[in-house]
C-alpha positions in Angstrom: 89.0 159.5 90.6 90.6 158.4 87.3 91.1 160.9 84.5 88.6 159.0 82.4 85.9 159.4 85.0 86.8 163.1 85.4 86.3 163.6 81.7 82.9 162.0 81.9 81.7 164.6 84.4 80.0 167.6 83.2 82.4 170.5 82.6 80.4 172.6 85.1 80.9 170.0 87.8 84.7 169.8 87.1 84.9 173.6 87.2 83.1 173.6 90.6 85.4 170.9 91.9 88.4 172.9 90.8 86.9 175.9 92.6 86.4 173.9 95.8 89.9 172.6 95.6 91.2 176.2 95.4 89.0 177.2 98.4 90.3 174.3 100.5 93.9 175.2 99.6 93.2 178.8 100.7 91.8 177.6 104.1 94.0 178.9 106.9 94.2 175.6 108.7 95.3 173.8 105.6 97.8 176.5 104.7 99.2 176.4 108.3 99.6 172.6 108.0 101.3 172.9 104.6 103.7 175.5 105.9 104.7 173.5 108.9 105.0 170.4 106.8 107.5 172.1 104.5 109.5 173.3 107.6 109.6 169.8 109.0 110.7 168.3 105.6 113.6 170.8 105.4 114.7 170.5 109.1 118.1 168.7 109.2 117.7 167.5 112.8 114.4 165.8 112.1 115.7 164.2 108.9 118.7 162.9 110.8 116.5 161.5 113.6 114.3 159.7 111.0 117.4 158.2 109.3 118.8 157.1 112.6 115.4 155.5 113.6 115.2 153.6 110.3 118.8 152.4 110.8 118.1 151.2 114.4 115.0 149.4 113.3 116.8 147.7 110.4 119.5 146.6 112.8 116.9 145.2 115.2 115.3 143.2 112.4 118.7 141.8 111.3 119.5 140.9 114.9 116.2 139.0 115.2 116.9 137.3 111.8 120.4 136.2 113.0 119.0 135.1 116.3 120.7 137.7 118.4 118.0 138.6 121.0 120.3 140.9 123.1 121.4 142.9 120.1 117.7 143.2 119.0 116.7 144.4 122.4 119.4 147.1 122.4 118.6 148.2 118.9 114.9 148.4 119.8 115.7 150.5 122.8 117.8 152.8 120.7 115.0 153.1 118.2 112.5 153.8 121.0 114.8 156.5 122.4 115.2 158.1 119.0 111.4 158.0 118.5 110.9 159.7 121.8 113.4 162.4 120.8 111.4 162.9 117.6 108.1 163.0 119.5 109.5 165.5 122.0 110.7 167.9 119.2 108.6 171.1 119.4 108.4 171.3 115.6 107.1 167.7 115.4 104.6 168.4 118.1 103.4 171.5 116.2 103.3 169.4 113.0 101.1 166.8 114.6 98.8 169.4 116.0 98.5 171.1 112.6 97.9 167.7 110.9 95.1 166.9 113.4 93.5 170.3 112.8 93.7 170.1 109.0 92.4 166.5 109.1 89.5 167.6 111.3 88.7 170.5 109.0 88.7 168.2 105.9 86.7 165.6 107.6 84.1 168.2 108.6 84.0 169.4 105.0 83.6 165.8 103.7 80.8 165.0 106.1 79.0 168.3 105.3 79.2 167.6 101.5 78.0 164.0 102.0 75.0 165.2 104.1 74.2 167.7 101.4 74.4 165.1 98.7 72.3 162.7 100.8 69.7 165.4 101.2 69.3 165.5 97.4 68.0 162.0 97.4 65.1 162.8 99.8 
């Protein structure tokens, strides 16, 4: 929502939205995800894997561009192996699980709010 639209809302609604945002941020599932996300962002091994994956993918694209199919195949295999290492990392697995749980929680909240708003029309 744009700031202009936010200003057009009644102050009481804005205050309640701020309160709801605070409650969502205090949710254990959301807090767990945010903590794991910070850990992942600061983990040097994960950062290095991501950098290496990007480099291998760029090399593969360049190999295709310069019509070097064998080099592209090798670079794609390297990228796939690095992606597998990333996926097998326990911290990444924990991150993905936490992301799934946080997303499910927020999706439930959104669906619930929408059903409550829809109920006002009836």
